[in-house]
N, C-alpha and C positions, 0 to 999 in steps of 0.2 A: 503493501500497500505507498502510495506517495502523499506526503503530508504537505501542504502549505497553510500559511498564513490564513487562507480564504478557507480552506475544508480541519483546521487544527483540533476543534472540540470534537469533531466526529473520530480523528486519528486517535487522539488523548483516551476518547471515550474507549474505545475497540483496544486500546494498549495495556488499558488499565484494568480491562476487561479480563484480558489472558494473564496478565502479569501473576496475580496470585499462583496459579495454576504451571507456572514454566518453573525449569530445573537449574537451568543457566540462561546467560544473553551473551549476546556477543556485538562489538560495535567497530564501525569501519569510518573513518573521515577523511573527506577530501578536504584538500587544503589549498590555501594561496599561494604558500611555499612552504618547501621543507627543510632550506638550507641557508646559508650564506654563500654569496659567490667566494669570497677571501678567506673563508674558513672551512677548509677541507679536512673531512675523517679522516683520522692516522690510527695505526695499532698502536704508535707510541704514546697515543693520549691517554689519560687517567680516567679512572671512572669519575672521580671528581670533578675534572675538565669538560668531559663529553657532559655528563649531566647538567651542568652550566650551562653549556651553549643549547641542549635543550630545550630548558628552561627560556632561553632568552628567544630559539625560534618559537614556543610556543607563547609567548607573550607578546610578539612583535606581528605573527602571521593569525590567520583568522580561517574557521570553518565553514568551506560554504554549503556541503550537502554532511548529516552524519545519517549512519547506517544502524537499526537495532535487528537484530534477530532474536527472538524467546522461544528456545528449548526446550518440549516436554516432551517425560515418558511418558508415552499410553502402555498400559499391559494391556496385552493382550485376554483377552474374555473366553476364550479356550484353554483348559489343562493343555499344559507342554507347548501353547502357541507363542512364538517369538512379539517381543514386546515392539512397538511404533514409536520412533521418535516424528514429533510434531514439530513443524518451523513454522514462525510465524514472520516477515519481515517488512520491515520498515524503514523508506526511503526519503530522509525530511530535511529539505531544504531549510537552511538558517542562517539569519543575520542579526547583529547585534541591535540592542537597542538603542535607540536613539532620542534623549532626551532634551527639555528645552533651556535647560541650566547652563550656566557656563562649564565648560569640562564633561556634559555630559553628550558630546560629541566623537564618538570614538573614530579612530583613525587605526588600519593596519598596513600592513606591507604586502605587496603582491610581486610574484615573481612571473616574469614573463613569459617563460617556458612551462609553469608547473600552468598559467589561465590556458595554454596551447595546447597541455596535456588532457586537460580536464574538457576544453572544446570538443578536440575530436573523440573525445567518450562522451560528447551529446550533453554535455551540462547545458543547462538551459539557463544564461545567466543575467535574462530577462526575472525568470522565475525566482532565481537567487536575491535578487535585490529589490524587486518588484513584490512578492509576495515569500520571499521564507519569514520562516516564524521567526520571531524577534527572542532574542534571548537576555538574560541578566543573571549575574551571580547575587548567591545569598546575601552577601555582603552591602551589595546594592537595592536591596527590598526597602529597606527603611528611607537609605535618601528617596529613592522614587516616589515614597509611599504605593507601592503598588499592589493595583490591584491584585486577584485572582487573576481574571482574566489578561493581564496586560503583562503577567509574567513568560506569558508565552512558551518556551520550551523550558523553564527551571520549572513548570509542575509535572511536565513529564519526567522529567532529571529526581526532580522529589519522591514520586511516586517508586522510581527504579532502585533509588536507594534504602526507600524505606523495606521494600522487597526480600534486601539482603541477598542477594542472587549474585551465585560465582560470575566473575566477570573475564570474558575470555577476546582476545587481540591477536592480531597478527602484524608480526614487523614489530618490538619492543615497546618503549614505554612512552613514545612519541603524542601516540592517539588516547593516552591515557592522560598525558602532563595538558594535554588542550581542552580535555572534557573539564579538569579540575579547573583551569584558566578560566574557562567559561560559565561556569556555574557556582564555584566556590568560592577564589579566590583572587585579587588581580596581580598579585605577585607570589609566585610558586615557593614550595619549601625550599630550602636552600643545601638540605641533606638527605641522602637514604632516610634516614630516622626519622626525620621531619614527613619527609613526603611516605612513608608507610603510615604513618598516624594519620594523617588525612586520607588515606586510599581506606585505611579501614575504617573509617567513618562512614564510607560509603558502601564496602565491596565486604564478604568475609574472607574473600580470597580469587586472587587474579593468576590467568594463565594467558602464556604468549606462545602462538603454535610456533613463530618461529623459532623460539629456544625449542621447541623439541621436538624440530627438524634433524638434532644430531640428538639429542638426549634420550631420547627414544632406541635409540641404538639399531636402528634397522637401514640404516644407509643408503638414503632418499639422496636425491643430488640437489635439485634447485629448489633454493627457499623461496622464490616467488612466488605468491600465493596459486594461483590459476595451474601451475606448472604441477608444484607442489602437492595439489588436493588429486589432479590425474595421477601421479603416482602413487598416491595411498589409495584412491580406488582400485588399481590394479594389482598391490598390496595384497590390499585386503581381500580382494576375490581370490589368489592363490589361496591366502590362509584358512579363507571360508571353503574352500576345495580339500582343505588338510584337516577339516575338522572344525572349524573357527565358527562361533553361532551367527548366522548372516545378519544383517543392518536392514532395516526398512522406515527410508525416510518418505514421510507424508508433507506435503507440503499444504498450508491452508489456503482454501478457493483463493482470496488474491493475489498471495504470494505466486500460487503457482499460476494464475492468471497472468502476472507482470514476468515471472523468470521463470517459468516451469518449461516452458518452451522456445527459449532462446538465451545466448549467454549475456549478458549485460555487461560484463566485466568493465570496471574500475567505475562504477554505479554504485556508492556506497550501501544501499542497502543489499546489492547483490553481493559486492564482496563478504557483508557480514553473514551473508546465507553460507556462502564458499567456507568463511571462518570456522560456520555452526558444523558444516559437515566433515570437516577436514579435522575438530576437535574432537569428535564421536570417530570417524576412521583411526583418530590415533591411541582414544582413549579401548576403543574396543581391540586392537592388536598388541597394546603394550599399555596394560594399565596403572600398573606400578610404577615403571620410570615418566608416566606422565604426574603420577601424583608426587613423585619428588622432583619434577621441574615445576611444581607452582612458586606463583613467588617470583620466579627468575625470568628476567625481561632483557631479550637479545639487544646487542648494540651491535650496530654496522662496525666491517671494520676491526675488529674490538674480540679479544680471549678472554674477554672478562664479562660480568653482566650485569647489570644493574638487580638487586634481591629486596624484594616486599617482603616483609614479615607479615603473614596471614593472620588475621582476627580470631579465625574460627578454621584451624587444622581440621577438623572433624566434617566441616562442610565439603572443603574439597574431597576427603576420603567416600564421603557419602556419595557426593556426585560421580566420580569414578568407579564406585562400585553398583551405581544404579546404570549407566551407561552401559558398562562391560557385563555386567549379568555375574561379575565375581566376588566374592567378599574382598576389598581394599582394603588396608588399615585393620582399625575395628572399631567398634561402635563406642567406645568410651575412653577411645586412647589413639592419640596418633601414630601415623607411619614411624616417624619419629623414636617415639618411647617406645615399640614395637624391634627396631634395630640398637636399642640402646638396653636393651633389657640384660641382666646377669648370665655369667658362664655355664649357668643349669641347664642352657637347652638354646638351640637355633629359633630364631627369632620365628619361625616356620611351625615350632612345636616338634623339630625333628631332631633328632642325635647330632648332637653337636659336631661340625667338621673339622679335619685337623687345622688347627692355626697355621694361617701362613705367615713366615718371617721375611718380612724387608730390612732386615737390617745389615744386608748386603748391598748396596744399592748397586745397580747397572749402568755403566756410563754408556750415556745416546750415543756417543762416535763410537761404540761396540755393534751397532744396531746400521740395519738399514732399512731405516721407516718410510714408510710410503706418506705421500703429502697429505691425506687425511688425517696421519696420527701424531704429522708432523705441530699440528695445532693445538695438541695436548700434550703438557709438559710430562716426563715421567713422573716427577712427583708433582705436588699440589699447592709448595706455598713455600715460602722460605723463614715464616715463623711459626712454628707450629707448638701447640699448646704443652704437649708433651710428646717427644720421641719415642716413649717407653709405651706409651698408653695404645693400649687396644682397641681396636674397631671390631663391629661385626658390619659386613655387608655381604655383597651378591657381585657373584661373577658375573658380568654385564655380557661381555663377547670375549671369544678367544682364537686367534688364527695361527691354526697349527702349522701355516707353510711359510707364516711371518716367525714366529716364534715368541708372540709377544699379548697380548692382551685386556683388561681394564675391570677394576670393579668398580662399582658403585656404592655409594653408603651416604647417609644424608648428612652424619656426623662430619665425617672429614671434609662433605663438600664443603656445609656451612667453613672449615676452618681454610680450607687451604683453595675452594672454586673450582676444582676439577676430579675429574674420574682420578683413581689410583691406577697408574701402571702396572702390571705384572706381567713378570717375564717367564718364562717357559719353566728357567730353573726352579721357580717357585711355586708354581702351577699343582704340583702333586698328583695325586689321585682326582683332583675339581676338574668339572665341566662346568659348561657355562650353565648359569640357573645357579648352581649351590651358592650355601649360604657359608660365609668362612668368616674367621676372627683373624685377624691380621696387625701388624705391627707396619706403620709408615718410618721411612728414613728416609732426609733428603739426597738428591741428586745432586753430586759434586757440579 
């Protein structure tokens, strides 16, 4: 459904009707610009430097379209039948509120290339300016003495935040920062901790499918949304042939009418729909890995991530369980607490595996790593809490022909920001998927 100022009351009414039944929401934005010509992202950037640049981008450009898709799991009425995922998408033109007092006339930047890109994908600039739904921030309500009607898109945002749904984005924190800038505060938080605190007021947890591209360990190629989705569809179909339960996607009627028969790639509503399908496919194929990736926001040309703390980790676990049809995490504890249990047994309740020691680090120069593995350091950091601390994790993957693999563990991931490199000499009798107890040491 397309939302404009002229029909926004109807769009909002339908959105609010579907909201209580939704299990998650995906968001995509189309912007007047996404970078600064004189500032290029570089692998040498620190996270703090990159975050400040993203904040300045969000504070100086503006969205033209915001796409929302609500995902709802509908259980089958037949015993043993497969559930369905119902998707409802909204493509909303938006424009900043213009007041009558000095300082109430917003200004923003536009990049010529961004406008050309959106024009080539049929964005209606007249609809954006003349009929875009006006928006304002919470902090501006009192200053504008805003009535519910004049709040415009802020009404939808408030309803969305009150619903406390998990949020899914694609491509890192930029869309999230724009949302916070449009609806919450003029000056964005200055640190990851402050950002996490603000996000927690709006959403219980956040997933980024661009981060999950590598985090799920299924070796996809392109991170671009549509090629990534096509790869995920093909990979999922292969796994269904091998016994994975199929997924049934159902578009509600207005979404089916707009997006069911034709690709409208790079329209915000359509891209939010593609993100919802992609996220569900990834959860179906690798639910534990998706859960471990919660809160991690992809950064372009960077080996690091912005990490957002979840307000409700149990909500993320419940969502992954519902979408995958498997028990992911536990009802009364997060996946992290399962991984950090004592040595009485492995996190899955099976007998504990033989400890794997990393006390004799392997030199990177002695291995021939392919390009995919060169982006992951052999160890995960320079300042461990304790080099003699034991960790519990899972063998994520192993390549016998290359002689190495990786271990995934939430506890060590928080300290080092990477999966742990595993050499064949340290593998022992373990195989991919085994839970192990191990020690981390640093590469020279």
